[in-house]
C-alpha angles and dihedrals in degrees: 000000000000116000131203089275094062091040091052092046090051089049091051091050091050092046092047096048097041095039092240128154101274094211093056092041088054091049088055093046097055093036097089091055091060086087088086087071088075086079083083087075089067097254121117110275091233090063088074108023120108093005124096095359089052097052137096089249092062091048091051091053087066101032092057097055087043086076089061103029116043097201086067092066096074089044092051089050091048089053092048088050090053094049090050094048090047091050088059097051130059131309093019124218138283096233096178099043131169087029096048135018093204110129120229124212133184088189121010110228126208097218119147119285088223089079089092091062096052126101116231090256094052091044089054092044088051088050092055090056090051100085089183095060092041087054094049094047091048094050091051088050092050092046089050094051090047092051093044095054097040 
């Protein structure tokens, strides 16, 4: 599971390499995970997470306006970086949602299947106890900062 730290790092790498506005790229990179706010409706957060906001349809909703409004370009690249990062981590993404529920992976992770039962807070708590993930995300963030300021 990638958290905001890793997504922000990936956004900074993207912004630095492509010379994009880093703030708008970060906004795009965290935007897909706002689907967890749907838990405020009383349904389980996982009923919504990594579905529509992690699909090509969602990305296209930002890419198409980017042709007319330049500020949407870094947001689109931020979303793209998020989708790539999440396709590396468990449980993958439903790239073709809502047309297909097939999950796409770049690398298939062996994380616990219990992840689906966690609340966002417990998932983050579990992440905090996983020193390997913290290290990976910290390195991604540091690389992003270095690339941005070079």
